[in-house]
N, C-alpha and C positions, 0 to 999 in steps of 0.2 A: 167619325167617332164610333168607337167600339160599342157594341150592345151586348155581346155574349160575356158571360161571367167566366173569368179565368183565375188560375192561381199564378200570381206574378211575384217573383222573388227579386229583391233589390240588393245587389252586392255593393256595399259602401253606403248603407242606408242612413248613417248618422250624419252625413253631410247636410247642410241647410237645404240645398235644392233637392237632394234625394229624399229626404224626409218629407218635404213638402209634396213631392210627386206621389209618394206613398199615400199621403192623406187625400190627394185628388183621385188617385185610382181607387181608393177605398170608397170614396163618395160615389164613384161610378158603379159600385157594387162588386168589384173584384175582391178576391181573397188575397191579402198581402202578407208576405213574410219578408224578413230581411236579415242581413248579416253584416258585420263589420269587425275590423281588428279590435276595436274597443269602442263601445257606445259611450257618448258623453253629452252633457247638457249643452245647450237647451234642447236639442233635437231628441235626445233620449227621453226627456221628460214628455215631449209632445207625442212620441211614438207610444209610450206607456199609456198616455191618456187616451190614445186612439185604440188601444188594445192590439197593437201590431207587434208580434213577437220578433225579437231581435236576437240572433244567435252570434255568440262570440267564442273564439276567433273564427276566421275563415277556415272552412273544412269542406271536403267533398260531401260529407254526410249531411251538411246543411241543405243539400239539394235532394234529399230523400223525403217523399217520392219526387220524381223529376217534375218541376213546375211546367206550366204551359209556356212561360216566357221568363227569361232572366234579363234584368236590366243591369248593366255593368258600369259602375261608376268610373270616372276618369282617373281616380288614384290607383286603380288596379291594373296590373300588367301581366304578361306571360310569367308563369311560375306560380301565380296564385292558384291554390288548389281548386277553387271554384271555377276560375277561368279555364283551367286545364280540363276539368270534367265536362264543362259546357262544350268545349271544342272536340273533346274525344267522342262524346255521345251525340253531338250535333243537336243539343238542346236549343230551341229557338232563343236568340238573344238580340238585344238592341242597346243602343246608347240612350241615356236619359234625354238628350236633346231630340233625337229622332222620335222617341216615344211621345214627347210633348207634342211634336208636330202632328203625328198620326192620330193620337187620342184626343187632343184638345184644340188644336189650332185649325185643323182642316174644317172648312165650312164656316169659320168664324172670321171676324175682323181682328187682325193681329196688330196691337199697338206695342212697339218694342222701344225700350229705353236703353241706350247703350252709351259707353264712354269709359275712360280710364277712371274718372271720379264721379261720384254723385248719383250713380244709376240706381242704387237701392233706395235712397231717399226720394229721388224723383219718381220712381215707379210707385212708391208708397203714396206720394202726393197725388199722382195722376189717378191712382185707384180710388183714393178718398174722394177726389173731385167727382168722379163718376158715381160713387156711392151716394154722396149728398144729392147730386142731381137726380138720382133715381127715386128720391122721395116724391118728386113731382112727375117723373116720367119713368115708370118701372122698367121700360125697355133699356134704359141706360145702366142698370145694375150690372157691374162687371164681374167676370171671372178674372183671377189674377194669380200670378206666381212671382214671388219676390224673394230675393236673396237675403232676407232678414225678417224679423218679426215686426210688422207694422203695428204700432201701439193702438191706433184707432180701431183696428180690427181684432187685435190680440192674436193674430195668425200671420203666417207667411203665404197663405193660399186661400182661394175661395172658388167655388164652382157654381155657376148659375146657368140656366137654360137660355140665357140672352146671347146676343151676337158678339159683344165686345169681350176680348181677352187681352189683358194688359200684362206684359211679361218683361222682366229684366233680361237684357241681352248680354250674356257673358262672353268675353272674348277668349277665355281660357279654352284649352283644347277639349275635344269631346269624349274621346275614349282611346284605348290603346290601338284600336283598329280604325280610328277616324281622328286624325291629328289636326283637322280644321277646327276653327272656333265654333262654340255651341250656337252662337247667334246666327250662323248661316243656315240653320234648320228652321228659323222662325218666320221667314218670308214676310217682313213687315208691310202692312198696308199704310202705316204711318210710323215715323221714327223720330226720336229725339237723340241727338248726338251731343253729349255734354263736353267732353274733353278728349284729346288724343295725345297721350304721352308714353314714353317708354315704360313698360311695366312687364311683369311676368317674365323676368330675366331667365327663368328656367326653360321656357319654351320659345321665346322670341329672341332672335340673334341681335336685333337692333331696332331702332325706331322705324326704319323703313319697313321691316317685316310687320310691325304693328300697324302702320299706316296701310299697308297692303290689305290686311284683314278688314279694316274698317272700310276701305274703298269697295271691297267685295260685298260688304253688307249694304252700303249705299246703293250698289248696283242692283240689288234685289227689290228695291222699292218701285212699284209700278208707276206708270205715267200719271195715273189718277190719284196717286198718294201724295202725302205731305211729309217733308223733312224739316224739322225744327232744329237748327244747329247754332251752337254757341259761336259768337262772332269775335271772341277775344283770343283766338288761337289760330296761328298759321297752319298748324297741322290739321285742324278741323277744316279749314278752308281748302287745303290740298285734297282731303279725303272726299269732300262733297263736290269737287269741281266738275265732275262729269255725270252728275245726277240727272236722270231723265224726268223726275217728278218736280212739283212745285217746292221751292226751297224758301224758307223764311229764317231769318237770323235774329237771335236775341243777345243782349248784352248791354254795354254802357256806352257804346259809340252813338253819336248824333244821327248817324245814317242807319242804325239798327231798325229792323222792322218792328221789333218789340224792345223798347229801351227802358232800363231801370234808371230812376232818378230819385235823389233825395232820401237815401236810406238812413234811417235813424232808429235809435232805441228810446222808447218812452213807455212808462207805465208797465214795465216788464215784458213789452212786446217789441218786435221789429216792424217798422212801418216803411213803406216805400210807394213810389208812384210807378205805374206801368204806362208808358206811352206807346201808342201804335202810330208809327210815322210821326206826324206833326201834331197829333191830337192825344190828349190825356184819355187813356182807355179806362183806367180805374185807380183808385187809391186802395191798397191792400195792406193787411196786417197779418202777423203770424207769431206764434209763441217761440218758434225757434230763432236762434240768433245766427249771425254769420252772413257775410256777403255771398259766400258760396251757396247758402241755403235760399237767399233771395233769388239768385240765378236759377237754382233748381226749381223753385216754385214758379218763377216766371215762365220757364220752359213748359212746365206741366199745364199751367194756365193757358198758354198760347196754343199748345197742341190741342187741348180739350175744346177751346173756343173754335178752333179751325174744324173740329169734328162735329160741331153743332151744339156743344153743351152751353147753356145759358150763363151769361156773365155773373148774375146774381149767385147762382149756385157755386161758381168758382170762388167768388169772394168769401162765401160762407164756409166753404170747405177749407180754404187756407187759414181762415181765422180759427177754425176748430181743429186743425191738424195738430197732432201731438208730436210724434217723432218715430224713429225706428230704434228698436233695441240696439244698444252698443254704438249709438251715434250721439255723442255729447250727452250720454245718459248719466244723470245724477244717481249714483249708486247709494250714497249715504252722506249725511251731514252729522258730524260728531264734534261737539264742543266748538262749533263754528268753523270746523274744517270740512270742506266740501270735497268729496271723492267723485271723480268723473271717469266713466268708462267710455273709450272711443276706439272703434275698429280701425286702428291705424295700419295701413298697408303700404304707404308710399310717402316720400318726403313732401310732395305737394299736399296730400291729405293731412299730414301733420301740421304743416304751415297754416292751412285754413282752419283746422281745429284750434290751434293756439291763438290765431287772430280772433276767432269767434269768442273764445273764452276771455280774451283781453277786453272785448267790447262789453261783455256781460258783467265781468268782474274787474272793472278798470283800476281799482285800488288794491287788488289782491296780490299776494306773492304766489306766482304760479309755478308749480313743480311739474315738469314733464318726466314721467317714468316710462321708459321705453324698452319693450322687448323686441329686438329685431327678429321677427318670426316669419313674415311673408317671404316668398321666394325672391322678391326684389330687394327687401331690406336686409336679407341675409347676405347679399352680395355687395361688393364695394363700388359697383358701377355708378351708383348715384350718391356716393359718400359726401361729396362737396355740397350737394343739394340738401342732404340730410343735416349737415352742420348748419347751413343757413336757416333751415326751418327751425331747428332746435334753439337757435339764438333768440327766438321770440319768448322763450321761457325765462324765468328768473333763476331757476335751479333745474339741472338736468341730471337724472339718474339713469344710467345705462345698465341693462342686464346683459348677460352673455348671449351670443347668437344661438337661437334655437336649433337643436340638432346639427351643430356646426360641422360634424364630421361628414355630413352628406353634401357639403359644398366644398369643392377643391380649394386648398389653401390660397392658391393664386387668385381665385375669384372671390373669396370670402371677405365680408366686412370684418374689420378688426375694431371692436368698440373702443379699445384703448386709444386708437388713432382719433376717433371722433371726440372722445373726452379731452385729449390733449389739445385738439384744435379749438374746442370751445373754451377751455381754461386759458389758452393763449390769447384769446380775444376778449376776455372779461366776463364770460358766462360760466359761473361755477358749475362744474360737472364732476361726476364720480362714476366709477364702475364697480358693480357688485355682481357676483356670478349668478345669483338666483333670487327668487322672490323672498325667501326667508331672510337672507342677509339684507336685502333692501328694506324690508319692514323693520328689522332690528335697528338699521342705521337711521332711518328717517322718522320713524314714529316719535322718538323722544324730541325731535327738533321741530316738529310741526306745531304751528301756532294758530290761534283763532284768527279767522280771515283768510287763511291759506286755501288754495285750490290745488288739488292733486290730480293731474290728468294722467291716467293709466293708459298707455298706448300699446295696444297689441291686437292682432286679429285671431288670438287664441285664448286658452285658459290662463296663461301666465302663471302656471303652477299655483293656482288658488289665491293670488295676491288680492283679488277683489273681496275675499272673505278674510284673509289673514290680516290686512291692514286695519279694517274696521274693528276686528276683534282685539288687536293690540291697543288701538286707541281707546276702546272701551275699558280695557284693563287699566290703562293709565288714568282714566277718568275716576275709577273707583279708588 
């Protein structure tokens, strides 16, 4: 870990991970500056609160005077003026993932949470378990880096002088000069693997390419390590088949090492049993709903217990766990109309979100308002899966594809086809080009008891503010 104070400049600082790294580096005593095409909340608010200057847009002059180190985000490529100056003048540079390893993981115990779905929530759960356990044993207080704001901490990062560092392992590529996944830099001592599905269609050619990346991650876990893997996925089973470390499986199967049983909703909480082999390990409860969140919590609990965290601390942590920003987050309730924000990036995530909402609001009319924004949803490769997921809603509103011209027409999702498929099978669906038209269309039709799930992994043109504002106008 670095001890000398440096001027470190982050190109692409407004991304969730990059802004969090900026905060961690500042905690180490470094002077931090950053730049971006356009800074945007919530990370622009975080950086402002930290007093970290953000320069917009990208420019060679943003590197005056030349920093000691430039961290280049994975959204930047050749032709970017700051990248060109770094290369021309040989200013020292690194990727975010390599910097994380060199500055924070070296000499610590690295606990990595990876998978196509659930990794942000599971990383947050695991971090909170260790935090609660540290009240009895200060040595367990964790450092962490999460791809979202964990509500229990009010932050996406924490740095402590203790040994444990918990990190979300992202399979997306690292930088223009390193096209491998970020998580290959994190060298896990213990690993949770939640799901493996085709995703990130802009960088992975097919499912086999995705599985190859995860197999390489599994291959980095040392023999003394622990791999906690979901047992309800053949893809996960393939990826862990040649692991050299101890492997434990979690899921719903009778043969699971950690089995979930009797999931139910009562008194505003989700309750279930965790069995370890043939014995009841614990009854647990949590404020979050959804079978997928019970799986995430069980994985975090099992890994923590395997690393020596006491069972009682694990139970207390799950019972007091809140959530992660933009994961089934209730943004507003107006005249009995509930507005939910969820970071939808994949058909499977949409399916689990709608299933969870159905369990919490069994009598509600659920509206799914979807912006195809992620690099996977913008493409038609998973169109049939998307249609099946959206059928779980009572009403579906589709927006146009975000920045559609960046996706070749032959590869692009055509929302009108999704709408036609839904209507043909009895799920009312509509297409509106943008947030303004969506709000104008649905606000007059929303009724008390309705639940509106806004599904996007971006800002969705301010719909999170526009819809509540229109409903309040209607109320007056």
